[in-house]
N, C-alpha and C positions, 0 to 999 in steps of 0.2 A: 141815374140808377137809384131805385128805392130800396134802402137797406131795411131789413126787418129781422126780428128774432121771435121765436115762438117756442113754448115748451112742448115737449113731445111725449110726455108720459109722466111717470112718477118722479117729479122733480123735488129734490130735497136731500139733505145730507145723508139720510139713511137708505135711500133707494137708488136705482140706476138713474143716471143723469145724462141728458143730451144737451150739449152745448153747441149753439149755432153761432158761428163767427161771421158777422158782416155778410149776410146772405142777401141775394136779390131775388126777383120774381122768377128768374129763369134757372138759376142754379142754387143748390142747397149745399152748404159746406158745414160739416159738423163732425163731432166726435162723441162717442158714448163712453162715459166714465162710470165704471161699475165699482161702487164702494164696498160691495160684499166680498169682492175678490181682492187678494193682496196685490195683484198685478194691475197695472193701469192699461186697460184694453182700449184700443183705438179702432172704432168701427164707424162706418158711415151711419148717419142718423137720419131717419125720415122726419119730415117736418111739413107742416102746413104753413103757407106764407100769408101773413097779414101785415097791413101797414103798421109802421112803428109810431103809434099815437103817443101823446104825452102820458096817458095813463099806463100804457104798456112799456114805456121807457123805464119807469121806475121798477116795474116788475122784471124787466130784462136785467137791470142792474142787480136786483135781488137774486135772480137766477145765477148771474155770474159769480156773486159772492158764494152762493151755495155750491156752485161747481168748483170754485177754488177750494172751498172747505172739503168737498168730497175728494178732490185730488190729493189734498194733504192727509185725508183719512184713509185713502185707499191702502188696504193691507195692514191697517193699524192693529187690527185684532191679533194677527199673528205676531207682529212685532211686540205688542204688549205682553203676549204670552211668553215670548222669549225674554223680554225685559223683566217680567215678573219673576222669572227663574234666576235672573242675573243681578237684579237690583234688590238688595236687602235693606230693610229699614235700619237707619243708622243715625248717629248724632252728626249733624253738619255733613250731610251726604253730598251728592253732586251739587254743583253751583247753580244759582238761578240762571234762567235762559239768557240773561244779558252778560253772563260771565263774571258777575260781581262776587268777590270772595266774602265769606261770611265771618268777619271779626275785624278788630283793629288792635294792633299791638305795636309797642314802641320800645326800642332799645337805645339808650344814650350812654356813650362810653367816653371817659376821659382817663387821665393817667392814674387817678386814685380810686375810681369806682365804676360800677355799671348799674344803671337804673333800668328796670324792666317793668312794663305796665301792660295789662291786658284787660279787655272788657269781659263781660259774662254772658253775652247773648249766644244762644245755641238754637239751631233750627233742626227740628225732627222732620226728615224727608224720606220719601220712598221714590226711587227713580227720579223723575224730573218734577214731581209734584211736591211742593213745599206745603207742609201740613200745619206746623205749629212752631212758634218761637217762644223760648223761655229765657229768663235773665238770671240764671243761677249756675252756669257751667264754670268749672275750674279749668283754667288754661295755663296757669303759671305755677311751677313747682320747683322744689329743691331737688336737684338731680342726684347728689351724693352727700353723705354725712361727713366725709373725710376731706372734702375740698369745698371752697366757696364757689360753687357752680350752680347756676339755675337753668331751667329749661322752660320754653313756651311752646304751645301747640296751637296751630290755626288751621282752619278750613275743615279738617277731619279729626274727630276725637276718638277714633277707634282704629285698630289695626288687627287684621285677620279675625274680625268679628269679636274682638276683645277690647274693653275700654283701655285707652292709652294711660289713663290715670292709674289704673291698677298695675299696668306693666311698668310704669315709671317708679312706682313705690316698691315693686318687687326688685327692680334693678338697683334702687337706692339701698335696699337692705342687703344685697349680695355683692355689690361692687367694692373695690378697694381704692387706694389713693391713685391719683393720676398726676403725672409730672406736668402735662400740658392739657389745655382744653381740647385740642385736637384729638388727644388720646381718649378723652372721655366721650367725644362724639363717635369715634370709631368703635369704641367698646359698646356704646349704646346701639349702634347700627348692627353690630354682630349679635347682640342679645336679641334684638327684634328679628333678625334673620333666622336665628336658631328657633325662636318661638314660631315664626311663620312656617319653617320646615316641619315642625311637629304638628301643624294643623292638619285636619282631615283633607282628603282629596277633594271633597265638595267645596271646602272653604278656599282652597287654592284655585280651583276652577272658577269660582265666583270672582276672585280677584282679577283674573284675566278678562272675564266677561265685563267687569266694571270698567276696565280700561278701553276695550275695543268697542263695546256697544254704543257709547255716546258718540264716537266718531262716525260710525256707520249711520247712526240716526241723523247726525248733522248733514252728512252727504245726501241722504234721502230727502230731508226737508228742503235743502237748497235746490236739489234737482226738481222737486215738485213745485217749488215756488217759481222758479224760472220757467218751467214748462207751462204753468198756468198763465204766467204773464205773456209768454210768447203766443199761447193759444188764443187769448182774447185780443191780442194786437194784430193777429193775422187778417189781412184783407182778402176779399173775395178774388179769386183768379179771374183774369180777363177772359172774355169769350174765346173758346177754341184752345185755351191752354189747359194743361192737366191740373187736377186739384192738388192741393198741398198734401204731401206725404207725411202725416203726423207720426207714423212709426219711425221714419228716418229722422224727423225732428227730435223725437224723444231719445233716440240713440245718440245723436250728435250732442245733445245737452248733457247726457250722462257721461259721454266720453270727455267732454270739457271738464266736468266736475272731477272725474277720476284723474285726469291729467294734472289739474291744479294740485290735488293732494299728493300725487306722485312727486311733483317737483318739490313740494314743501318737505316731505319726509326724506327724500333722497339727499337733499342739501343739508339736513339737520345732522348734528354730530351724535355719536353714540352716547347713550346714558351710562351712568356708572352702576355697577352691581357689586354687592357685597361678595367678596371672594375673588373679584377680578374677572375679566373676560366677559363674553356675552353668553347668556343662558342658551341651552340647546332647546330648540323647538321640537318636541317629541311628536310622535304620530297622533297621540291623543289630543295634544294642543292643536295640531293642524286640522284634525277633524272638527274640533270645536270652532275654529276660525272659519272653516268652510261652511259649517252649519249656520253661523252668524251671518255670513255674506248671503247665503241662499235665502235665509229668512227675510232679510231686509231688501233684497234685490232679485225677486223672482222674475221680474220683467227683463233682467239683463241677459245679454248673450254670454256664451261660455268664455269668450275672450275677455269680456268685461269682468266677469266673476273671477277669473284668474288674476287679472290686474288688481281687483279689490282684495283678493286673498294675499297678494304680495304686499299691499299697503298695510294690512292688518299685522303682518310680521314685522314690518318697519315700525309700526306703532309701538310694538312691544320692546324694540331695541333702541329707539331714538330718544333723545333727551327732551322731547316735547311731552309734558306730563298731561294727564287727563284732568277733567274738571274735579274729579274726586280725590285728587292728590292731597296728602297731609303734609303741612309745613311744620318743620321743627327748627327752633332757635335755641342754641346752647351758648351760654356766655358766663364768664367768670375768670377765676385764677386757678392755675395748677400749682403744684408745690414748687416748681422752678420758674413760674411766671412772675415777673416783677410788675408788669402792666397787664390789663385785662385783654382778653381775646374773645371774639364772637365768631361762631360758625353757624350757618343756617343752610338747610337743604329741604327738598321736597321729596317725599316718598310716594311711590306709585304702585305699591303692592308687590306680591310675590310672583315671579315668572320663572318657571323651570327650576324651582328650589333656590332662587337667588332674589334678594330684595333689590328692587330698582329704585334708584334715587338720583337726584340732580342737585349739584352744589349751586347755591344762590349767593351767599356772602361769606367771605373770610376776612374779618377785620382784626388786625393785630396792632394794637396801640403801642407806639414806640417813640423814643426820643428823636429818632432820625426819620421815621415815616409818619403815619397818621397819628396826630396827637389827640383827636377827639372826633366823634361821629354821632350823628342822629339818624337812626335807621327805622323807617316804618315798615310794617309787614301787613299782608292781606290787603284790606281797603286802605290805601295810602294816598288817595287823591287829595283830600283836604290837607293832610300834613305836607305833602309836596307843594301844594299851592301856598300854604302859610309860610313854609320855610324858604322856598325858592321862587315863588311867584308864578310857577308853571306846574302843570301836570300833563299826563299823556293826552288827556282830552283837549286841553287848551292848545297843545302843540299840533294836534290833528286839525283843529278848527283854524288856526292861523295858517297852516300849510294849505288847507283847502281854499281859504279866502285868497291867498296869494296866487294860487294856480288859476283861479277864476278871474281875478282882477287884472293881472299882468298882461294877458293877451288883449284885453280891451285897451290898455294903455298903448300897446304896440300898434293896434289898429288905428287909434286916434292920431298917433304920430305919423304913421304912413299916409293918412288921409290929408295931412297938412304939408306934406313934402311933395316936391315935383322932381321927377327924374327924366333925364334925356332919353334913356333907353330902358326898356322893360327888364332887361337882364340886371340893370343896376338896382332896380327896385327889388327884384327877386333875391339878389345877393345881400342887400341891406336887410331884408326881412329874415333871411336865413341867419344872418349874424345876430339879429335881435332874438331870434328863437334860441340860439345857442346860449346867449347871455341869460335868458330867462331860465333855461334848464340849469345853468351853473348857479344862478341865484337860489333856486329851490333846493338844489343839492347842498349848497352851503348853509342854507337855513336849517335843514334837517340834520346835517352832520356836524356843523360847527356852532352856529349862532345859539341854538338852544343849549348846547353843552356849555358854552361860555357863560351864558346867563346863570345856569345852575351852578357852575363852578364858582363864579363870583359870589353868589348868594351863600353857597355852602362855606366858603372861606370865612365870611363874616360871622356866620353862625358858629362854626367850629372854633373860631378864635375866642368867643365868649364861653362856650361849653368847656373848653380846655381847663379853665380855672374855676369852674362852678363847683361850689361845695356840695356835699352829698344831699342835704335836705332840698336844695334847689334842683338837683337832678331829678329827685322823686317828684317834686311839684311840676316840673316841666313835662315829664313823661305822662303824668296823669292828665295834665291839661291838654296835651296833644291827642290822647285817646278820647277825651271828652269832646274835643272839637269835632271829630268824626261822628261821634254819637249824636251830637246836636244836629249836624247836617242830615243824618239819616232820619232823625225824628221829624224834621220840618219839610221833608221832601216825600214824594210819592214812593210807594213800594213798602216792602216789609222792613221792620226795624231789625236789620241784621247786625247792628252794633248797638249795644246798650247794656243796662244793668250796672251793678256795682263794679268799680274798677279796682283790681288787685295791683298793688305796687310793692316792689321789693328792691332793695339796694344791696349790692354785693361788693365787698371790699376785703382787702387783706386783713385789716385790723379787726373788724367786727364779724366778718364772714357773711353768710346769707341772712339778711335781716328783713322781716316783713314791716313795711310802712303802713300799708292798708291791706286787710285781708277779710273777706266775708266768711261768715259761718252760717250754716242753716239751722243752728241750734244755739240757745243762750248758754254762755260759759258757766254762769252761776248754778245752772241745773245739771251740769255734767262734770262735777268735781272728780268723780272716779275716772272719767276719760282723761282729764288733764293729768291726774296722778299717774295713769298708765303711760302717758306720753313722756312724763318726766322720768319714770323708771326706765323706759326704753332708751331715752337719750343718755341717761347715766350709765346704762349697761353698754351702750355702743362706745361711749368714751372709755370705759374700763377695758373693753376688748381692744380698742385701738392702742391704748397705752401698753397693754400686755403684749400686743403684737410687735410694737416698736421697741420695747425694753430689751436690752441685751441679756441673753440667757447665760447664767453661770453654771459651771460644772458642779455636780453634786459633791458636797463636802467642802466647798470653798467658802470663804467668809472674808471678813475685813479685820484689820487691826491685829491685836494679840492673838485672838482666836484663830485667825487665818494662819499666823506663823506657827502656832502650836500644832494645828492640824497638818501643816506642811512637814513639820519635823517628824510627826508620828506616821506619816504616809510611807508605805514601803517603797524601796528604791525602784522596784520593778514598775511602779506606777509612773 
């Protein structure tokens, strides 16, 4: 059989494309992919047959690359229009396509203090396109003037299209004392929820679109990628057999993608929402979700669209956050806290008038519990590797290597053994397969955890007695480690710039160890004076609020006794 491929018209990413898959001189098998339409049409393609010469082989490979590009771009114009309405330009918007979070932050806790450190890199992005990176963003702040509590922000620096920096400063000027750090975190979430509810209808709709659209886009991309791969790997049918039904192939692949996401979101737990319970999906939200599904999956059947619509509702309710989620870290001391506490969570926008968030860490340093902790946030691979000798990537590589290597060992052993009966060999092989599966399960569920736990105990034992200056130096060094890694590897420098460092303790409160300014202090003496006046006024207000109030006419000493004698008995 002489296999050949030949272009059949306007081949290129911008025009109709005919892809011929392993055709011979007697039968032509092909599909037409029209990139001008949002749907992927599967039609028989006419072709002239020519021998597959060396010169045409390279051309055929180029045509295949074009075809794959066209399949991935099919309907992109309509999706871009929808995404243009749903993706607003923001600071540190959606994550890069590899899912890397954009920043590096460290929190180190022991019984006496908390050290917080954050880099200054910020990426201005629109949708999935990363446009520019700057090294001057503020991510570490003092949360309240009445308690030694700090807050760090990662991944997203805005909420409801308002800068989080401004919202944090407004909360700081309005909040009161907190007995515990958990109370401060709950109060801040309620403040953001109230602000989100006051946002316009358009802003709240954009919040929902920013959660749902990336997931639908990911399903579309995976569907198109697998379809293109199956398309080019399809062999020509034998003589007398019916041709491949590409429409059925596309339907089965999309069903597979939908089923995988259904299992993921159905097994996930519900997210938390400010105010408790699950938000109500109104008719307006349902219409928005159905429009999003129709925009991304015009080629899908009604049953598939209904299943995708059910997935979008699960996306809003489950604790799997989107790429654009904003991470919040709050740490310090409440008025009744002897030891520091850290609370971290990720917010994923407003849904039905309620703020969606997922708890990530709750660390409460105590004499009987955890005595010290080192916690990285956002991009934490290098910190995990430095502290524990492992990170998620290394664990996946080790697991993959074992899965590929162990069956070869089993085959080598079986080849050197002799069995009297075939069923003995089959039984022995089955036992070895069970042992292999148990080994892989133990590696993932126990071995890696034991390695991390042992390394963590040795680190925590030193951090427990580390003085405050050393806590600050260690936090800065760990952030700088990730920054250097990003600087010498490929990709954008999503970690970098000056590192802000603060130490929080009962004795000194919130203290800046390193802090960047975009202006020189000696040229802004009036600004510094205004800050001093504001701090002095806040202290006076706090003392006035906590000072016990006396009844009018009361005093102290002889004056009080004299006033008491002259006071009428009716009083």
